[in-house]
C-alpha positions in Angstrom: 0.0 0.0 0.0 2.8 2.4 0.8 4.3 2.1 -2.6 1.0 2.6 -4.3 0.1 5.7 -2.4 3.6 7.1 -3.1 3.2 6.6 -6.9 -0.2 8.3 -6.8 1.3 11.3 -5.1 4.1 11.4 -7.6 1.6 11.3 -10.4 -0.4 14.1 -8.9 2.7 16.1 -8.4 3.8 15.7 -12.0 0.3 16.8 -13.2 0.5 19.8 -10.9 3.9 20.7 -12.2 2.7 20.4 -15.8 -0.2 22.7 -15.0 2.3 25.3 -13.5 4.5 25.1 -16.6 1.6 25.6 -19.0 0.0 28.5 -17.2 0.3 31.9 -18.8 2.6 34.3 -16.8 -0.2 36.4 -15.3 -2.0 33.3 -13.9 1.3 31.8 -12.7 2.1 35.1 -10.9 -1.4 35.3 -9.4 -1.0 31.7 -8.1 2.4 32.5 -6.7 1.1 35.5 -4.9 -1.9 33.6 -3.5 0.2 30.7 -2.3 3.1 32.6 -0.9 1.7 36.0 0.0 1.8 39.3 -1.8 4.6 41.5 -0.5 2.9 44.6 -2.1 -0.1 44.1 0.2 1.6 43.0 3.4 5.0 41.8 4.6 5.7 38.2 3.6 7.6 36.2 6.2 10.1 33.7 4.8 12.4 31.2 6.6 16.0 32.2 6.9 17.5 29.6 4.6 19.4 30.1 1.4 16.5 28.6 -0.6 14.4 31.5 0.4 16.3 33.8 -2.0 14.6 31.9 -4.8 11.2 32.5 -3.3 11.9 36.2 -2.8 13.0 36.5 -6.4 9.8 34.8 -7.6 7.6 37.1 -5.5 9.5 40.1 -6.7 9.1 39.2 -10.3 5.4 38.4 -9.8 4.7 41.8 -8.3 6.7 43.7 -10.9 4.6 42.0 -13.6 1.5 42.7 -11.7 2.6 46.4 -11.7 3.4 46.2 -15.4 7.1 46.8 -14.7 8.8 43.7 -16.1 11.7 45.8 -17.4 12.9 46.2 -13.8 12.8 42.5 -13.2 16.5 41.6 -13.9 18.0 44.2 -11.6 15.4 43.8 -8.9 15.8 40.0 -9.0 19.5 40.3 -8.4 19.2 43.1 -5.7 16.5 41.2 -3.7 18.8 38.1 -3.8 21.6 40.2 -2.3 19.5 41.6 0.5 18.0 38.2 1.3 21.5 36.6 1.2 22.7 39.2 3.8 19.7 38.6 6.0 20.2 34.8 5.9 24.0 34.8 6.3 24.6 37.6 8.8 21.7 38.0 11.1 21.1 34.6 12.8 17.4 35.1 12.4 14.9 32.3 11.9 12.8 34.4 9.6 12.9 37.7 7.6 10.2 39.8 5.9 9.9 40.9 2.3 7.8 43.9 1.4 7.4 45.9 -1.9 6.0 49.4 -2.2 5.2 51.6 -5.1 4.7 55.3 -5.3 4.7 57.7 -8.2 8.1 57.4 -10.0 9.6 54.8 -7.6 9.4 51.2 -6.4 10.9 50.1 -3.1 11.9 46.6 -2.0 12.5 46.0 1.7 13.9 43.1 3.6 13.3 43.2 7.4 15.2 41.1 9.9 15.4 41.1 13.8 19.2 42.1 13.9 20.2 45.6 14.6 23.7 45.0 13.2 24.2 47.3 10.2 25.4 46.0 6.9 28.7 47.4 5.6 29.5 48.5 2.1 33.0 47.1 1.6 35.5 48.1 -1.1 35.6 45.3 -3.7 38.7 44.1 -5.5 38.7 42.2 -8.8 39.5 38.8 -7.3 37.2 39.0 -4.3 34.9 36.0 -4.1 32.5 37.4 -1.5 31.5 40.8 -0.1 30.0 42.1 -3.4 26.4 42.2 -2.3 26.0 45.7 -1.1 28.4 46.9 -3.8 25.9 45.5 -6.4 23.0 47.1 -4.5 24.9 50.4 -4.5 25.6 50.3 -8.2 22.3 48.9 -9.5 19.8 50.7 -7.3 19.0 54.4 -7.5 18.9 54.6 -3.7 19.4 52.2 -0.8 19.6 52.3 2.9 18.9 50.8 6.3 16.2 51.9 8.7 16.8 50.8 12.3 13.7 49.6 14.1 13.0 49.0 17.8 13.6 45.3 17.1 15.7 44.9 14.1 16.2 46.7 10.8 14.9 47.1 7.3 17.4 47.1 4.5 15.9 48.5 1.3 16.6 49.6 -2.2 14.6 51.8 -4.6 14.5 51.9 -8.4 13.2 54.8 -10.4 10.1 54.1 -12.6 9.5 56.0 -15.8 5.8 56.7 -15.8 4.1 56.4 -19.2 
């Protein structure tokens, strides 16, 4: 019986995976936001594991497409990965929060964690294999910073949006 149940589950999983692949991007994005939470409506809490960077990227891209701003996707995807990577590697937190805000002419992506330790923008040399995260955030965002909170901090970046 165990083997049979396992194969039924595997079959359902492959059918579900096929449905995800064949969905048009807007339906896929809507499903992602329903399943995982919409960081443009409320902070989405994610576990502090390296795999959460992938989830944060998916959420970021889904919101950008929802806002009709797919042209910002590549940069924002990289930048959110860097902020999440810092939160996972350097804070010792169990979870962190992802939030996205939009106002006229700007979008803002925030990663909140319970540590009050400030991130450091370090000089980067050509052969360095780590420490490039905030350097990339500094170069690819229009603005970035850290807001200290009573319990933790929010590290954020902003990108300019050309309104049509």
